C-alpha positions in Angstrom: -79.8 65.9 20.5 -79.9 66.2 16.8 -81.5 69.2 15.2 -84.0 67.2 13.2 -85.7 66.2 16.5 -87.0 69.8 16.6 -87.6 70.1 12.9 -91.4 70.4 13.3 -90.9 73.3 15.7 -89.0 75.5 13.3 -89.9 79.2 13.1 -92.5 79.1 10.3 -93.4 82.8 10.4 -89.8 83.9 10.0 -89.1 81.4 7.3 -92.2 82.5 5.3 -91.2 86.1 5.5 -87.9 85.5 3.7 -89.0 86.0 0.1 -86.4 87.5 -2.1 -87.4 87.1 -5.8 -89.9 84.7 -7.4 -90.0 81.0 -7.6 -89.0 79.4 -10.9 -89.1 75.7 -11.9 -86.7 73.9 -14.2 -87.5 70.5 -15.7 -85.4 67.6 -14.5 -83.2 65.7 -17.1 -85.1 63.3 -19.2 -84.4 59.6 -19.5 -83.1 57.9 -22.6 -85.4 56.4 -25.2 -85.6 52.9 -26.6 -83.4 51.7 -29.4 -84.4 49.6 -32.5 -83.6 46.0 -33.1 -80.7 45.0 -35.2 -81.1 45.6 -38.9 -81.2 42.5 -41.2 -78.2 41.8 -43.4 -79.2 40.0 -46.5 -76.2 40.0 -48.8 -73.0 38.0 -49.0 -70.7 41.0 -48.9 -72.0 42.3 -45.6 -71.8 38.8 -44.1 -68.2 38.4 -45.2 -67.3 41.8 -43.8 -68.7 40.7 -40.4 -66.6 37.5 -40.4 -63.5 39.5 -41.4 -64.0 42.0 -38.6 -64.5 39.2 -36.0 -61.4 37.4 -37.2 -59.4 40.6 -37.1 -60.5 41.3 -33.5 -59.6 37.7 -32.5 -56.1 38.1 -33.9 -55.3 41.7 -33.0 -57.7 43.0 -30.5 -57.8 39.7 -28.6 -54.1 39.7 -28.1 -54.1 43.3 -27.0 -57.0 42.7 -24.5 -55.2 39.7 -23.1 -52.1 41.7 -22.1 -54.0 44.8 -21.0 -56.7 43.2 -18.8 -54.8 41.0 -16.3 -54.7 38.1 -18.7 -58.4 37.9 -19.1 -59.0 38.1 -22.9 -62.1 39.5 -24.5 -63.4 36.4 -26.4 -66.2 37.1 -28.8 -69.2 34.8 -28.5 -68.9 33.8 -32.1 -72.0 36.0 -32.5 -73.1 34.0 -29.4 -76.0 32.1 -30.8 -78.1 35.2 -30.0 -77.7 37.1 -33.3 -81.3 38.2 -33.8 -81.1 39.1 -37.4 -80.5 35.8 -39.1 -80.8 32.0 -38.6 -78.0 29.5 -38.9 -79.3 28.3 -42.3 -79.3 31.9 -43.6 -75.7 32.3 -42.5 -74.7 29.2 -44.4 -76.5 30.2 -47.6 -75.1 33.7 -47.6 -71.5 33.0 -46.9 -70.8 29.4 -47.5 -68.7 29.6 -44.3 -68.7 27.4 -41.2 -71.3 28.0 -38.5 -70.4 29.4 -35.1 -69.8 25.8 -33.8 -66.7 25.4 -36.1 -63.4 27.1 -35.5 -61.5 29.0 -38.3 -57.7 29.0 -38.7 -57.7 32.6 -37.4 -59.2 31.4 -34.1 -56.7 28.6 -33.9 -53.8 31.1 -34.1 -55.0 32.6 -30.8 -55.6 29.2 -29.2 -52.4 29.1 -27.2 -53.0 32.5 -25.5 -56.6 31.6 -24.8 -55.5 28.3 -23.1 -53.2 30.2 -20.8 -56.0 32.6 -19.8 -58.4 29.8 -18.5 -59.0 31.7 -15.2 -61.6 34.1 -14.0 -60.4 37.4 -12.7 -60.7 37.8 -9.0 -64.2 38.6 -8.0 -64.2 41.6 -5.7 -67.5 41.5 -3.7 -66.8 44.5 -1.5 -68.4 46.8 -4.1 -71.8 45.1 -3.7 -74.5 47.7 -3.8 -72.1 50.5 -3.3 -72.2 53.5 -5.6 -69.6 53.5 -8.4 -68.5 57.1 -7.4 -67.8 56.5 -3.8 -68.5 59.7 -1.9 -67.8 58.4 1.6 -66.1 60.9 3.9 -66.4 59.9 7.6 -68.8 57.0 6.8 -68.1 53.3 6.1 -70.6 51.3 4.1 -70.7 47.6 4.8 -72.3 45.5 2.0 -74.4 42.6 3.2 -72.2 40.1 1.4 -69.0 41.3 3.2 -70.5 41.0 6.7 -69.5 38.0 8.8 -71.0 36.8 12.0 -73.8 34.7 13.5 -76.8 33.8 11.4 -80.1 32.9 13.1 -82.7 32.1 10.5 -81.0 34.6 8.2 -79.2 33.8 5.0 -77.4 35.6 2.2 -79.6 35.2 -0.8 -80.9 37.3 -3.7 -79.0 40.6 -3.3 -78.5 40.6 0.5 -79.4 39.4 3.9 -82.9 37.9 4.2 -84.9 35.5 6.3 -84.3 31.8 5.7 -87.9 30.7 6.3 -90.9 32.7 5.1 -93.1 34.3 7.7 -90.5 34.1 10.4 -88.0 36.5 12.1 -84.3 36.2 11.6 -81.4 37.9 13.4 -77.9 38.5 12.2 -75.1 39.7 14.6 -71.9 40.8 13.0 -68.3 40.1 14.0 -66.5 43.1 15.4 -66.2 46.0 13.0 -63.8 49.0 13.1 -65.2 51.9 11.1 -62.0 53.9 11.7 -60.5 56.2 14.3 -62.0 57.1 17.7 -65.6 58.3 17.9 -68.3 59.3 20.3 -71.1 60.1 17.8 -72.6 57.5 15.4 -75.3 57.7 12.8 -76.5 54.5 11.2 -78.3 54.3 7.8 -79.1 51.4 5.5 -80.6 50.4 2.2 -83.2 47.6 2.0 -86.3 46.2 0.3 -89.0 46.0 2.9 -92.2 45.9 0.9 -93.0 42.5 2.5 -91.5 43.0 6.0 -89.4 45.1 8.3 -85.7 45.7 9.1 -84.4 46.8 12.5 -80.7 47.8 12.7 -79.0 48.0 16.1 -75.5 48.7 17.3 -73.3 47.7 20.3 -70.3 49.9 20.9 -67.1 48.4 22.3 -66.1 50.4 25.4 -62.4 51.1 26.3 -62.5 48.3 28.9 -63.3 45.8 26.2 -66.9 45.2 27.1 -69.9 46.1 24.9 -72.8 48.4 25.5 -76.3 47.1 25.4 -77.8 47.3 21.9 -79.1 50.7 20.7 -81.8 50.2 18.1 -82.5 52.7 15.3 -86.0 51.4 15.3 -88.2 49.4 13.0 -88.1 50.4 9.3 -90.5 49.4 6.5 -91.6 50.8 3.2 -95.1 50.0 4.3 -96.7 53.2 5.6 -97.6 53.4 9.3 -95.0 50.9 10.4 -91.6 52.7 10.7 -90.9 53.8 14.2 -87.6 55.1 15.8 -86.5 54.0 19.2 -84.7 56.7 21.2 -83.3 55.7 24.5 -80.7 56.7 27.2 -78.6 54.7 29.5 -75.3 54.9 31.5 -73.2 54.6 28.3 -74.9 57.0 26.0 -78.0 58.4 24.4 -79.6 57.5 21.1 -81.7 60.5 20.0 -83.7 59.3 17.0 -80.9 58.8 14.5 -77.7 59.9 16.4 -76.0 58.0 19.2 -73.8 60.0 21.5 -71.5 57.9 23.7 -69.9 59.0 26.9 -66.6 57.5 26.1 -64.6 57.3 22.9 -64.8 53.9 21.2 -63.1 52.3 18.2 -65.2 49.2 17.4 -68.8 48.1 17.1 -71.1 45.1 16.3 -74.2 45.4 14.2 -77.4 43.5 14.9 -79.9 43.2 12.0 -83.4 41.9 12.7 -85.5 40.9 9.7 -89.2 40.0 9.9 -91.4 39.0 7.0 -95.0 40.3 7.2 -96.1 40.1 3.6 -95.7 38.0 0.5 -92.0 38.6 0.0 -89.2 38.5 2.6 -87.3 41.8 3.5 -83.8 42.1 2.1 -81.0 44.2 3.6 -78.4 45.4 1.1 -76.0 47.4 3.2 -75.5 49.3 6.4 -73.5 52.6 6.6 -71.8 53.7 9.8 -71.0 57.4 10.0 -68.9 58.7 13.0 -67.4 61.9 14.2 -63.9 60.5 13.9 -61.2 63.1 13.2 -59.0 62.4 10.3 -57.5 65.1 8.2 -56.8 62.7 5.4 -60.6 62.3 4.8 -60.9 65.9 3.5 -61.7 65.9 -0.2 -61.0 68.5 -2.9 -63.5 69.6 -5.5 -62.7 68.8 -9.1 -64.3 72.0 -10.6 -64.0 75.7 -9.9 -67.7 76.3 -9.8 -70.8 74.0 -10.0 -74.5 74.5 -10.4 -76.7 71.4 -10.7 -80.1 71.6 -12.4 -82.3 70.8 -9.5 -86.0 71.7 -9.6 -87.2 74.1 -7.0 -89.6 72.8 -4.4 -91.3 74.9 -1.7 -92.4 72.9 1.4 -95.3 75.2 2.3 -97.0 74.2 -0.9 -98.2 71.2 1.0 -101.2 72.0 3.2 -101.2 71.2 7.0 -97.7 69.7 7.2 -95.8 72.3 5.2 -93.8 73.6 8.3 -92.6 70.1 9.1 -91.4 68.6 5.9 -88.2 70.4 4.9 -86.4 67.0 4.9 -88.7 65.1 2.5 -89.0 68.3 0.4 -85.3 68.4 0.0 -85.2 64.6 -0.8 -88.0 65.2 -3.4 -85.7 67.7 -5.1 -83.0 65.0 -5.3 -85.5 62.6 -6.8 -86.4 65.3 -9.4 -82.8 65.7 -10.2 -82.4 62.0 -11.0 -85.4 62.1 -13.4 -88.1 60.4 -11.4 -91.7 61.1 -12.5 -95.2 60.7 -11.2 -94.7 61.7 -7.5 -95.0 64.8 -5.3 -93.6 66.1 -2.0 -96.5 64.4 0.0 -95.5 61.0 -1.4 -92.0 61.5 -0.2 -93.2 62.7 3.2 -95.5 59.7 3.7 -92.5 57.4 2.8 -90.1 58.9 5.4 -92.5 59.5 8.3 -91.3 58.4 11.7 -94.3 57.2 13.7 -92.3 57.0 16.9 -91.4 60.7 17.0 -94.2 62.0 14.8 -91.6 63.7 12.5 -90.5 63.6 8.9 -86.8 64.5 9.5 -85.4 61.2 10.8 -82.1 61.1 8.8 -81.8 57.3 8.8 -85.4 56.9 7.6 -85.0 59.5 4.8 -82.1 57.7 3.2 -83.7 54.3 3.9 -86.7 55.5 1.8 -84.3 56.6 -1.0 -82.9 53.1 -0.9 -86.3 51.6 -1.3 -86.7 53.7 -4.4 -83.7 52.1 -5.9 -80.9 54.5 -4.9 -77.6 54.0 -3.1 -78.2 56.3 -0.1 -76.5 57.0 3.2 -75.9 59.6 5.9 -72.4 60.9 6.2 -70.6 63.7 8.1 -69.0 66.2 5.8 -67.1 69.4 5.8 -67.2 72.2 3.2 -64.4 70.7 1.1 -66.2 67.3 1.0 -69.5 69.1 0.2 -67.9 70.8 -2.8 -66.2 67.5 -3.8 -69.6 65.7 -3.9 -71.2 68.6 -5.9 -68.3 68.5 -8.4 -69.2 64.8 -8.9 -72.8 65.9 -9.9 -74.4 64.8 -6.7 -76.8 67.3 -4.9 -76.4 67.1 -1.1 -79.1 67.5 1.6 -77.7 69.2 4.7 -79.1 69.5 8.2 -78.6 73.0 9.8 -79.6 74.9 12.9 -79.9 78.7 12.5 -79.8 81.4 15.1 -81.0 84.9 14.3 -78.2 86.9 12.7 -76.1 84.0 11.5 -77.0 84.5 7.8 -76.9 88.3 7.9 -74.2 88.6 5.2 -76.3 86.4 2.9 -79.2 88.8 3.2 -81.3 86.9 5.8 -80.6 88.5 9.1 -83.9 87.4 10.8 -83.7 83.8 9.6 -83.8 81.3 12.5 -84.8 77.6 12.9 -84.2 75.0 15.6 -83.7 72.4 12.9 -83.9 72.4 9.1 -82.8 70.6 6.0 -82.0 72.1 2.6 -80.6 70.9 -0.7 -77.2 72.2 -1.7 -76.9 72.3 -5.5 -73.7 74.2 -6.2 -71.0 76.7 -5.3 -69.3 79.7 -6.8 -67.0 82.6 -6.1 -68.4 86.1 -6.8 -66.7 89.4 -6.0 -64.0 87.6 -4.1 -66.6 85.8 -1.8 -67.3 82.1 -1.7 -71.0 81.1 -1.9 -73.0 77.9 -1.7 -76.0 77.7 -4.1 -78.8 76.2 -2.1 -82.4 75.2 -2.8 -83.9 76.1 0.6 -87.4 74.7 0.8 -88.5 77.1 3.5 -87.8 80.2 1.4 -90.5 81.1 -1.2 -88.0 81.7 -4.0 -86.2 78.5 -3.0 -82.9 79.1 -4.8 -80.6 81.3 -2.7 -76.9 82.0 -2.1 -75.4 81.5 1.3 -71.9 82.7 2.2 -69.7 79.7 2.8 -68.3 81.3 6.0 -71.8 81.7 7.4 -73.0 78.3 6.2 -70.2 76.7 8.2 -71.6 78.2 11.4 -75.1 76.7 10.9 -74.1 73.3 9.6 -72.6 70.5 11.7 -71.7 68.3 8.8 -74.7 65.9 8.6 -75.6 65.1 5.0 -77.8 62.8 2.9 -75.9 61.4 0.0 -78.2 59.9 -2.6 -76.7 58.3 -5.8 -77.8 56.0 -8.5 -77.2 52.3 -7.9 -74.0 51.0 -9.3 -73.9 49.2 -12.6 -72.0 46.4 -11.0 -72.7 44.4 -7.9 -72.5 40.8 -6.8 -74.5 38.3 -4.9 -74.7 34.5 -4.5 -77.3 31.9 -5.2 -77.4 28.4 -3.7 -75.2 29.5 -0.7 -74.5 26.8 1.8 -74.9 24.0 -0.8 -72.6 22.6 -3.4 -74.4 25.0 -5.7 -72.8 28.1 -4.2 -72.5 30.4 -7.2 -71.2 34.0 -7.5 -73.3 36.2 -9.6 -71.8 39.5 -10.9 -74.0 42.2 -12.3 -72.0 44.3 -14.7 -74.5 46.1 -16.9 -74.1 47.2 -20.5 -73.9 51.0 -20.4 -77.1 52.9 -21.0 -77.5 54.4 -24.4 -75.7 51.5 -26.2 -77.4 50.0 -29.2 -77.6 46.6 -27.5 -79.3 48.1 -24.4 -82.6 49.3 -25.9 -84.1 49.8 -22.4 -87.8 49.8 -21.5 -89.6 48.2 -18.6 -91.6 45.0 -19.5 -93.3 42.2 -17.7 -91.3 39.0 -17.6 -93.3 36.2 -19.2 -90.6 33.6 -20.1 -87.0 32.5 -19.7 -85.2 31.9 -23.0 -82.3 29.4 -23.0 -79.4 29.7 -25.4 -75.9 28.1 -25.4 -72.9 30.0 -26.8 -71.2 28.9 -30.0 -67.5 29.5 -29.0 -65.7 26.3 -28.0 -62.4 28.1 -27.0 -61.4 27.3 -23.4 -61.2 31.0 -22.6 -64.8 31.7 -23.8 -66.3 31.7 -20.3 -68.9 34.0 -18.7 -66.3 36.7 -18.0 -65.2 36.8 -21.7 -68.8 37.1 -22.8 -69.2 39.9 -20.4 -66.3 41.7 -22.0 -67.7 41.0 -25.5 -71.3 42.2 -24.8 -70.0 45.5 -23.2 -68.0 46.5 -26.3 -69.2 49.5 -28.1 -70.8 48.4 -31.4 -72.0 45.0 -30.2 -75.4 44.4 -31.7 -76.7 41.5 -29.7 -77.6 41.3 -26.0 -79.0 39.0 -23.4 -79.5 39.1 -19.6 -77.2 36.4 -18.1 -74.2 34.4 -19.1 -73.5 31.2 -17.2 -70.4 29.0 -17.1 -69.2 26.2 -14.8 -68.0 28.7 -12.1 -69.7 32.0 -12.3 -72.8 33.9 -13.6 -72.6 37.4 -15.1 -75.7 39.6 -15.4 -75.7 42.1 -18.3 -79.1 43.8 -18.1 -82.0 44.2 -15.6 -84.4 41.4 -16.2 -87.3 43.7 -17.1 -85.4 45.4 -19.9 -85.8 44.3 -23.6 -82.7 42.6 -25.2 -81.8 41.4 -28.7 -81.4 37.7 -28.2 -84.5 35.7 -29.4 -84.6 36.7 -33.0 -88.2 37.6 -33.0 -88.0 41.4 -33.5 -88.6 44.5 -31.6 -92.1 43.5 -30.3 -91.5 39.8 -30.2 -92.3 38.0 -26.9 -88.8 36.5 -26.7 -86.9 39.8 -27.0 -89.4 41.9 -25.1 -90.7 39.7 -22.4 -88.1 36.9 -22.1 -85.0 36.8 -19.9 -82.2 35.6 -22.1 -79.7 33.2 -20.6 -76.6 32.1 -22.5 -74.9 28.9 -21.2 -71.2 28.7 -22.1 -69.8 25.7 -24.0 -66.1 26.6 -23.3 -63.8 23.7 -22.5 -65.5 21.7 -25.3 -62.9 20.0 -27.6 -65.0 17.6 -29.8 -67.8 19.8 -31.0 -71.5 19.9 -30.2 -71.9 16.1 -29.8 -69.6 15.6 -26.8 -70.5 17.9 -23.9 -68.0 17.7 -21.1 -68.2 17.8 -17.3 -67.6 21.5 -17.5 -70.7 22.0 -19.6 -72.6 19.7 -17.1 -71.6 22.1 -14.3 -72.7 25.1 -16.4 -76.1 23.4 -16.9 -76.4 22.9 -13.2 -75.6 26.5 -12.5 -78.1 27.6 -15.2 -80.8 25.4 -13.6 -80.3 27.0 -10.3 -80.5 30.5 -11.8 -83.6 29.6 -13.8 -85.3 28.2 -10.6 -84.5 31.4 -8.8 -86.0 33.5 -11.6 -89.1 31.3 -11.8 -89.7 31.9 -8.1 -89.0 35.6 -8.3 -91.4 36.2 -11.3 -93.9 33.5 -10.4 -93.3 31.5 -13.6 -94.1 27.9 -14.5 -91.8 25.3 -16.0 -93.8 25.8 -19.3 -92.5 29.3 -19.5 -88.9 28.1 -19.7 -88.3 28.2 -23.5 -85.6 27.5 -26.0 -84.3 30.1 -28.4 -85.7 27.8 -31.1 -89.2 28.4 -29.9 -89.1 32.1 -31.0 -87.0 32.1 -34.2 -86.6 28.4 -35.3 -82.9 28.6 -34.9 -81.1 25.4 -33.8 -80.3 26.9 -30.3 -79.5 25.9 -27.7 -77.6 23.6 -30.1 -75.5 21.5 -27.7 -78.6 20.9 -25.5 -80.8 20.0 -28.4 -78.4 17.7 -30.2 -77.6 15.7 -27.1 -81.2 15.3 -25.9 -80.4 17.3 -22.7 -83.5 19.6 -22.8 -85.9 17.4 -20.8 -83.2 16.5 -18.2 -82.4 20.2 -17.9 -86.1 21.0 -17.3 -86.3 18.3 -14.7 -83.2 19.7 -12.9 -84.9 23.1 -12.9 -88.2 21.7 -11.7 -86.5 20.0 -8.7 -84.6 23.1 -7.7 -87.7 25.2 -8.0 -89.7 22.9 -5.8 -86.9 23.0 -3.2 -86.9 26.8 -3.2 -90.7 26.9 -3.0 -90.7 24.5 0.0 -88.0 26.6 1.8 -89.5 30.0 1.1 -93.2 29.4 0.7 
């Protein structure tokens, strides 16, 4: 039995009597502000300087990047047709130089190297929706796109597993998985988007004789309140107590079963499943990277919430983590409502707590830690929620001899050594002052290793669109770092999709090269997607403003338009002779546009050219070869197909 099953029966009177000091509140870190659009450059000297810098980069920096990045050169987008501050005509009048559709001698000197680099780097999809700083100890996270098995009305689309037909139920059964070592205890957790449906994750364990147990279900989960319900059960092979399965025999392999059901307007999507086990492996122990740590986490007292204060240590601790990451406009009660387990009438279901964090946009999972791993996570600037069970007298040395609880969760925010003794710094939601120090030696006696690890989503992840058809395209999201000039931020309603084509005709100027270019420090322009004949790279969240349409800070193109650059690499005869490679890139872009139209409920009239916002001759190759109407018809057909399949 896990301690959280008795969380609502913790000794409230004793907890309330532990009141050393007064409560203080510290503000969480604030988010970054919006940047300004690129400044206009209106004189010849500045324009010539820009050309010289680009040329120097192509000759020097391009060669360096080629040899230093696995033969994948950083090829500038020739200002990428998206330069917001001036039109093509202005560029000619200012410099008298060739436009971006013409090559200079400097570019030609690099041509041989670029030709040799006409290959995308290997796309590693195992990091899909996994945190950049991987704090797994005894847990293994399986991304949806790396799972293989049997699909029944379930497909891999958008960012994960979802139902193939709207309004129906789908089931995925994985092939055999080996999370590592031998184990008898298992905790499952997952991240999903269930605003329009439910997810149910089950597990079958492979017994020593080679047979499998009957499925153990972790219950039905949904972000819709009143739906989530755990499913404890016991049989001859083991017992599932809310969130923890205890097997009678040691096992080494499992199969996962994922059931997805759509109940609302949008289908549920499963991003990942994490399997945490009690496997013993000394190599898993981590070492902290700092001598002492104290994270700035706001103090939250669970008894500030009327009626349910004695039962909400888990959502109160999770609320502190949300505070730490800078969320606004919510309270403890909001978190408690989100994690509530209707099956057991509790708020401390470990799996449901991290599932709710996943719904909020975090990468979250349950793991089994030791003290070294705990300090290691804290040294990586991640607060850790720990589940404990305290008997009277176990915290005597820390100054709380009468503290007892049959099940409790608290947020660990740091560690330090004082007067030769090692302490953990803890925000304990059951103590009035909240922030306390517990001796590490005593904390180890009350903690059995269960921990919530909640992190920000990674800046890079992958998914596929058009899977199962000839249009099976890998999409790699690798975002421009926050705070850069060309990532001004914001959260705006999507009202259009703005089509561009790049101006670099070098064979190496593919989507990956533009990804490298746009992520450089000092790059002024930005857009959301780059598409070539093989792959799509995503550079920004779709709701963020970007500098691509040339209509200023408040322009509808920059502010409300998703910018898509279509690569013209592989071209050899200029803008008038598009090749089969460009045709493939157009097809890939058409599929992406259709997906985005469906996602944001846009019409074909909301698919625009760059020219519509700034008057620039862009997308030039599409415009000069009369490809716009055929492109829109391609988009229209793909959108109608998606709509027919998904409703």
